[in-house]
C-alpha positions as CSV (number, residue, x, y, z in Angstrom):
1,M,0.0,0.0,0.0
2,S,1.5,3.3,-1.0
3,A,1.2,6.6,1.0
4,P,-1.5,9.0,-0.1
5,R,-0.4,11.7,-2.6
6,H,0.4,15.0,-1.1
7,P,-0.3,18.3,-2.9
8,A,3.2,19.7,-2.0
9,I,4.9,16.9,-3.9
10,D,5.2,17.8,-7.5
11,D,6.4,14.8,-9.6
12,R,6.8,17.1,-12.6
13,D,9.9,18.5,-10.9
14,V,11.6,15.2,-11.2
15,T,10.2,13.8,-14.4
16,N,10.3,16.9,-16.7
17,P,13.9,17.9,-17.5
18,V,12.6,21.2,-19.0
19,R,10.9,22.2,-15.7
20,R,14.0,22.9,-13.7
21,V,13.0,24.4,-10.3
22,V,14.5,25.0,-6.9
23,Y,12.7,25.6,-3.7
24,H,13.0,27.7,-0.6
25,F,10.9,26.7,2.5
26,S,9.7,29.3,5.1
27,E,7.2,29.7,7.9
28,D,6.5,33.1,6.4
29,G,4.0,33.0,3.5
30,T,4.1,36.7,2.7
31,I,7.4,37.0,0.9
32,E,6.9,38.5,-2.5
33,H,10.5,39.2,-3.4
34,F,13.7,37.5,-2.0
35,V,16.7,39.7,-1.4
36,P,20.2,38.2,-0.8
37,R,21.0,38.1,3.0
38,P,24.0,37.2,5.0
39,A,24.1,33.6,6.3
40,P,24.0,33.8,10.1
41,S,26.0,30.6,10.4
42,D,28.7,31.8,8.0
43,P,29.3,35.6,8.3
44,G,32.2,35.5,5.9
45,R,30.0,34.2,3.1
46,P,28.6,36.6,0.6
47,P,24.8,37.4,0.9
48,G,22.5,35.1,-1.0
49,V,19.1,33.6,-1.5
50,W,19.4,29.9,-0.7
51,A,17.3,27.1,-2.3
52,V,17.3,23.4,-2.7
53,G,16.5,20.9,-5.5
54,V,13.5,18.7,-5.2
55,E,15.6,15.7,-4.0
56,H,16.8,17.6,-0.9
57,S,13.5,19.2,0.0
58,P,12.8,16.8,2.8
59,L,15.6,18.4,4.8
60,Y,13.5,21.5,5.1
61,W,10.1,20.1,5.8
62,F,10.5,21.1,9.5
63,P,10.1,24.3,11.6
64,R,13.0,26.6,10.9
65,H,14.9,26.1,14.1
66,C,14.2,22.4,14.5
67,P,17.5,20.4,14.8
68,R,17.4,17.4,12.4
69,V,19.5,14.8,10.8
70,S,19.0,13.0,7.5
71,V,20.7,10.1,5.8
72,W,19.8,8.7,2.4
73,A,20.8,6.5,-0.5
74,N,21.8,7.3,-4.0
75,G,21.6,4.1,-6.1
76,R,21.2,0.4,-5.4
77,V,24.4,-0.2,-3.4
78,Q,23.8,2.7,-1.0
79,Q,20.2,1.5,-0.6
80,E,21.4,-1.9,0.5
81,L,23.7,-0.2,3.0
82,L,21.0,2.1,4.2
83,T,18.6,-0.9,4.7
84,E,21.3,-2.9,6.5
85,R,22.6,-0.2,8.8
86,F,19.3,1.5,9.6
87,A,16.7,-1.3,9.3
88,T,14.6,0.6,6.8
89,D,13.1,0.1,3.3
90,A,12.9,3.9,2.8
91,N,15.3,5.7,0.6
92,R,15.7,8.6,3.1
93,I,15.5,8.9,6.9
94,C,15.0,12.2,8.7
95,A,15.2,12.3,12.5
96,V,14.3,14.9,15.1
97,E,14.2,15.1,18.9
98,T,11.0,14.2,20.7
99,G,10.6,17.7,22.0
100,W,9.9,19.0,18.5
101,L,7.0,16.7,17.6
102,D,4.2,19.0,18.8
103,R,5.7,21.9,16.9
104,I,6.1,19.9,13.7
105,R,2.4,18.9,14.0
106,V,1.2,22.6,14.1
107,T,3.8,24.3,11.8
108,R,2.6,25.6,8.5
109,L,5.4,25.9,5.9
110,F,5.4,27.6,2.5
111,R,7.2,26.2,-0.4
112,Y,8.5,29.0,-2.7
113,E,9.3,27.8,-6.2
114,F,12.0,29.5,-8.4
115,D,13.3,29.0,-11.8
116,M,16.7,27.3,-11.4
117,A,18.3,29.6,-14.1
118,A,18.5,32.3,-11.4
119,F,20.6,30.1,-9.1
120,R,24.0,28.5,-9.2
121,P,25.1,25.3,-7.5
122,E,26.3,25.8,-3.9
123,N,29.2,23.8,-2.3
124,E,26.8,21.1,-1.1
125,P,25.1,19.0,-3.9
126,G,21.4,19.8,-4.3
127,H,21.8,23.2,-2.8
128,F,21.7,26.5,-4.8
129,V,22.3,30.2,-4.2
130,S,21.4,33.4,-6.0
131,I,23.4,36.5,-5.4
132,E,20.7,38.6,-7.1
133,P,17.2,39.3,-5.9
134,V,14.6,36.8,-7.1
135,T,10.8,36.6,-7.3
136,P,9.1,33.3,-6.7
137,R,6.9,32.0,-9.5
138,A,4.7,30.0,-7.2
139,V,4.0,29.5,-3.5
140,V,2.4,26.4,-1.9
141,A,1.2,26.2,1.7
142,I,2.0,23.0,3.5
143,D,-0.1,22.3,6.6
144,D,0.7,18.6,7.3
145,L,4.4,18.1,7.6
146,L,4.1,14.6,9.0
147,G,1.8,13.6,6.1
148,L,4.2,15.2,3.6
149,H,7.0,12.9,4.9
150,A,4.7,9.9,4.7
151,A,3.5,10.7,1.1
152,A,7.1,11.1,0.0
153,G,8.2,7.8,1.5
154,V,10.6,9.5,3.9
155,E,11.0,7.6,7.2
156,L,10.7,10.1,10.0
157,R,12.3,9.0,13.3
158,I,11.5,10.7,16.6
159,A,14.2,10.2,19.3
160,P,14.9,11.6,22.8
161,K,18.4,12.6,21.6
162,L,20.0,12.7,18.2
163,G,23.6,12.0,19.3
164,S,23.8,8.3,18.9
165,L,22.0,8.4,15.5
166,M,24.4,11.1,14.4
167,D,27.4,8.8,15.3
168,Q,25.7,5.9,13.4
169,I,25.2,8.1,10.3
170,L,28.8,9.4,10.3
171,A,30.1,5.8,10.5
172,S,27.8,4.6,7.7
173,G,29.6,6.3,4.8
174,L,26.2,7.3,3.3
175,P,25.3,10.8,2.2
176,Y,23.8,12.8,5.1
177,N,23.0,16.3,6.3
178,F,22.7,17.7,9.8
179,V,20.7,20.9,10.1
180,R,20.4,23.4,13.1
181,L,22.5,21.3,15.4
182,R,23.5,24.2,17.7
183,D,20.4,23.3,19.7
184,V,20.7,19.5,19.6
185,R,21.0,17.5,22.9
186,R,24.0,15.0,22.6
């Protein structure tokens, strides 16, 4: 049985090579025009507007300040390793601390869609930056973050602490991303 389709998942982004889009996720649904801003976590970096490709969108299906970790597989060999090391059939796992669950349940996100032509690849694969102001071409409200994960086939783990899972992810050799860890409990 497959998960129900979610309106925030747009298969056209993956299947249509002409429709090249990137996304920015925000709890603010009133942004009409994005202006480059400094990155608070990297003050030496030039100001930018940051976005992600569809394949990395699940990293941002959370409240902005929610610490989270994610590990995923690219291809058959990595999928076998992900299944073996993390006892999952999913292609991606995201995990958050238990204390964030209620906030995730009530958070409304907005997915801003941009033409990829206005962005250049960032250092991390699947991440993009524009150093010029950009205007979104569409905005989609997302009210059910848990349902979005389920519909996308992303395994969402809720744990009292993320520390041991982070260690397991680092030891796995699989692609991963850790977001907003300054507030994580080790």
